C-alpha positions as a Markdown table, in Angstrom:
| # | Residue | x | y | z |
|---|---|---|---|---|
| 1 | Met | 29.2 | 6.6 | 1.2 |
| 2 | Lys | 29.8 | 7.4 | 4.9 |
| 3 | Val | 27.1 | 6.8 | 7.5 |
| 4 | Thr | 26.7 | 8.5 | 10.9 |
| 5 | Val | 23.9 | 8.1 | 13.4 |
| 6 | Asp | 22.7 | 10.5 | 16.1 |
| 7 | Gln | 21.9 | 8.2 | 19.0 |
| 8 | Asp | 20.5 | 11.1 | 21.0 |
| 9 | Ala | 17.9 | 11.8 | 18.3 |
| 10 | Cys | 17.1 | 8.1 | 17.7 |
| 11 | Ala | 13.5 | 7.2 | 18.6 |
| 12 | Gly | 14.2 | 3.4 | 18.6 |
| 13 | Ser | 11.6 | 2.6 | 16.0 |
| 14 | Gly | 13.9 | 0.0 | 14.4 |
| 15 | Gln | 13.0 | 0.7 | 10.8 |
| 16 | Cys | 16.6 | 1.0 | 9.9 |
| 17 | Val | 17.4 | -2.4 | 11.3 |
| 18 | Leu | 14.6 | -4.0 | 9.3 |
| 19 | Ile | 15.7 | -2.4 | 6.0 |
| 20 | Ala | 19.5 | -2.6 | 6.4 |
| 21 | Pro | 20.4 | -5.2 | 9.0 |
| 22 | Asp | 24.0 | -5.4 | 7.7 |
| 23 | Thr | 24.6 | -1.8 | 8.6 |
| 24 | Phe | 22.4 | -1.0 | 11.6 |
| 25 | Asp | 21.5 | -2.8 | 14.9 |
| 26 | Gln | 19.8 | -1.7 | 18.1 |
| 27 | Arg | 21.0 | -1.8 | 21.7 |
| 28 | Asp | 19.2 | -4.4 | 23.7 |
| 29 | Glu | 18.5 | -2.2 | 26.7 |
| 30 | Asp | 16.7 | 0.7 | 25.0 |
| 31 | Gly | 16.4 | 0.0 | 21.2 |
| 32 | Ile | 18.7 | 2.9 | 20.2 |
| 33 | Val | 20.4 | 2.5 | 16.9 |
| 34 | Thr | 24.0 | 1.3 | 16.7 |
| 35 | Leu | 26.1 | 1.4 | 13.5 |
| 36 | Leu | 27.7 | -1.8 | 12.4 |
| 37 | His | 29.5 | -0.4 | 9.4 |
| 38 | Asp | 30.0 | 3.3 | 8.6 |
| 39 | Ser | 30.9 | 2.6 | 4.9 |
| 40 | Pro | 28.5 | 0.1 | 3.5 |
| 41 | Arg | 29.6 | -1.8 | 0.4 |
| 42 | Pro | 27.9 | -0.7 | -2.9 |
| 43 | Gly | 25.3 | -3.6 | -2.8 |
| 44 | Leu | 23.9 | -2.3 | 0.5 |
| 45 | Gln | 23.9 | 1.4 | -0.2 |
| 46 | Glu | 20.4 | 1.7 | -1.6 |
| 47 | Asp | 19.0 | 0.0 | 1.5 |
| 48 | Val | 21.0 | 2.4 | 3.7 |
| 49 | Arg | 19.6 | 5.3 | 1.7 |
| 50 | Glu | 16.0 | 4.0 | 2.2 |
| 51 | Ala | 16.7 | 3.6 | 6.0 |
| 52 | Ala | 17.8 | 7.2 | 6.2 |
| 53 | Arg | 14.8 | 8.4 | 4.2 |
| 54 | Ile | 12.3 | 6.7 | 6.5 |
| 55 | Cys | 13.9 | 7.3 | 9.8 |
| 56 | Pro | 11.2 | 9.1 | 11.9 |
| 57 | Ala | 13.8 | 10.9 | 14.0 |
| 58 | Leu | 16.1 | 11.8 | 11.1 |
| 59 | Ala | 18.9 | 10.2 | 13.1 |
| 60 | Ile | 20.8 | 8.8 | 10.1 |
| 61 | Arg | 23.1 | 11.0 | 8.1 |
| 62 | Leu | 24.7 | 10.1 | 4.8 |
| 63 | Thr | 27.6 | 11.8 | 3.1 |
| 64 | Met | 29.3 | 10.9 | -0.1 |
| 65 | Ser | 33.0 | 10.4 | 0.0 |
């Protein structure tokens, strides 16, 4: 799995960070998502999928590699 984020689309809701804190973080100054790991290990992938599903701005993209 490969993860990308669209920081321009991000609304800063932080749901991704709550669900998958090993993969996502937020910038302190504005809450915009930052990506910690673009290829999460298998044990984290379901949380990353859930974060992408609930992102209100659809700013998280997943591709299978």
